[in-house]
C-alpha positions as CSV (number, residue, x, y, z in Angstrom):
1,M,-1.3,-53.1,120.6
2,S,-2.4,-53.9,124.4
3,A,0.6,-55.2,126.4
4,G,-0.8,-57.9,126.1
5,D,-0.7,-58.1,122.6
6,D,2.7,-57.2,122.6
7,Q,3.8,-60.1,125.0
8,I,2.0,-62.9,123.1
9,A,3.7,-61.6,119.7
10,R,6.9,-62.0,121.7
11,L,5.9,-65.3,122.4
12,L,4.7,-66.3,119.0
13,R,8.3,-65.0,117.4
14,R,10.0,-67.4,120.2
15,V,7.9,-70.3,118.8
16,D,8.6,-69.4,115.5
17,M,12.5,-68.6,116.3
18,A,12.5,-72.1,118.0
19,W,10.8,-73.7,114.8
20,A,12.9,-72.4,112.1
21,A,16.0,-73.6,114.0
22,L,14.4,-77.4,114.4
23,K,13.5,-77.9,110.7
24,E,17.0,-75.9,109.9
25,P,19.2,-78.9,110.3
26,Y,17.0,-81.4,108.0
27,A,16.0,-78.9,105.5
28,G,17.2,-79.9,101.8
29,L,17.9,-83.7,102.8
30,P,16.6,-86.3,100.2
31,D,13.6,-88.1,101.8
32,A,16.2,-91.4,102.1
33,R,18.2,-89.7,104.5
34,L,15.1,-88.5,106.6
35,M,14.2,-92.1,107.4
36,E,17.7,-93.1,107.8
37,P,17.6,-94.7,111.2
38,G,20.3,-93.8,114.0
39,V,20.1,-90.3,114.6
40,V,19.0,-90.9,118.4
41,G,19.2,-94.7,118.9
42,D,17.4,-96.0,116.3
43,W,15.3,-92.9,115.4
44,S,15.3,-91.1,112.1
45,V,14.7,-87.8,111.4
46,K,11.0,-88.5,110.5
47,D,10.7,-90.2,113.2
48,I,12.4,-87.6,115.3
49,L,9.5,-85.2,113.4
50,A,6.7,-87.8,114.4
51,H,7.7,-87.4,118.0
52,V,7.5,-83.2,118.0
53,T,4.1,-83.4,116.6
54,T,3.0,-85.9,119.5
55,W,4.1,-83.4,121.9
56,E,2.4,-80.8,119.8
57,E,-0.7,-83.1,120.1
58,E,-0.5,-83.5,123.7
59,A,-0.1,-79.3,124.4
60,L,-3.2,-78.9,122.0
61,Q,-5.3,-81.6,123.9
62,H,-4.4,-80.4,127.5
63,L,-3.8,-76.8,127.4
64,P,-7.6,-76.2,127.1
65,M,-7.9,-78.4,131.0
66,I,-4.8,-76.8,132.0
67,I,-6.4,-73.3,131.2
68,A,-10.2,-74.3,132.9
69,G,-7.7,-75.3,136.1
70,G,-7.7,-79.1,135.5
71,R,-5.0,-81.7,135.7
72,P,-4.2,-83.5,132.6
73,P,-3.8,-87.0,133.2
74,R,0.0,-87.9,134.0
75,Y,2.3,-90.7,131.9
76,V,2.8,-93.1,134.9
77,T,0.0,-94.5,133.3
78,F,2.3,-95.5,130.3
79,G,5.3,-96.4,132.5
80,G,6.7,-92.6,132.4
81,I,7.5,-90.2,129.9
82,D,10.0,-92.6,127.9
83,A,8.0,-95.0,127.6
84,F,5.0,-92.9,125.9
85,N,7.4,-91.8,123.6
86,A,8.5,-95.4,123.0
87,H,4.9,-96.3,122.8
88,M,3.9,-93.2,120.5
89,A,7.3,-93.7,118.2
90,E,6.0,-97.3,117.4
91,Q,2.5,-96.0,116.8
92,K,3.5,-93.6,114.4
93,R,6.6,-95.4,112.8
94,E,4.5,-96.8,109.5
95,I,2.8,-93.8,108.7
96,T,4.4,-92.3,105.5
97,L,7.2,-89.5,105.7
98,S,4.9,-87.2,103.4
99,D,2.1,-87.6,106.5
100,I,4.7,-86.8,109.4
101,L,5.3,-83.9,107.7
102,R,2.1,-83.0,106.6
103,R,0.7,-83.7,110.2
104,L,3.9,-81.8,111.6
105,D,3.1,-78.2,109.6
106,E,-0.7,-78.7,110.5
107,T,-0.4,-79.7,114.1
108,H,2.0,-76.6,114.6
109,G,-0.7,-74.5,112.6
110,R,-3.0,-75.3,115.0
111,L,-0.7,-74.6,117.9
112,L,-0.1,-71.2,116.7
113,D,-3.5,-70.4,116.4
114,F,-4.6,-71.9,119.9
115,I,-1.7,-69.8,121.3
116,R,-3.3,-66.5,119.3
117,N,-6.8,-67.0,120.2
118,A,-6.3,-68.6,123.8
119,P,-8.1,-66.8,126.6
120,A,-6.3,-63.3,127.9
121,G,-3.3,-64.0,130.3
122,Q,-3.0,-67.5,130.0
123,F,0.6,-67.2,128.0
124,T,1.5,-63.5,129.1
125,R,3.0,-64.4,132.1
126,E,4.2,-67.6,133.7
127,S,1.5,-69.9,134.5
128,R,0.8,-74.1,134.2
129,A,-0.3,-73.2,130.9
130,R,2.7,-70.9,129.9
131,R,5.1,-73.7,131.4
132,R,3.3,-76.9,129.7
133,L,3.5,-75.1,126.3
134,R,7.2,-74.2,126.7
135,L,7.8,-78.0,127.9
136,D,6.2,-79.3,124.4
137,T,7.6,-76.9,122.0
138,Y,9.8,-74.2,122.0
139,G,11.5,-75.4,125.1
140,H,11.8,-78.8,123.0
141,Y,12.5,-78.4,120.2
142,P,16.2,-77.5,120.3
143,K,17.2,-81.1,121.6
144,H,16.1,-82.3,119.0
145,A,17.4,-79.9,116.4
146,E,21.0,-80.5,118.1
147,A,20.3,-84.1,117.4
148,I,19.6,-83.7,113.7
149,R,22.8,-81.3,113.4
150,D,24.7,-83.6,115.5
151,W,23.9,-86.7,113.2
152,R,24.5,-84.8,110.3
153,Q,28.4,-83.7,111.3
154,R,28.9,-87.6,112.4
155,R,27.1,-88.8,108.9
156,S,29.6,-86.2,107.1
157,A,33.0,-87.6,109.3
158,P,35.5,-89.0,107.2
């Protein structure tokens, strides 16, 4: 195994660990609880998972452009990141829970494949592509895992 392969393997383990930590707080919850609003604002676990999928989709869309030396469009056209998040959450609100869960896993699988097959060196050092990957994935998941854990604690408190 080359040094680059070893670095990619470490990156994939890091993504996997953060992914498992994201899924753990809602594992075993019944569907009705996953759709219950109030986890973050009026968002449910389902909405958070749709949001995570949105950002993995954004990574998949923009990483090839970044790797090629381009610059992805800025979210100012939506009124900023928060407005983009609200817009995408509203777009995905009517998608069924089963479709959200399927898209979550499918998109994540495509992202892992992208990392494995990216041009040499793109994710083995700090780069624009590695930064974008971190922001949209393993640096992003912990915030939402914590929100779900906090919500579960609030829900179980007397």
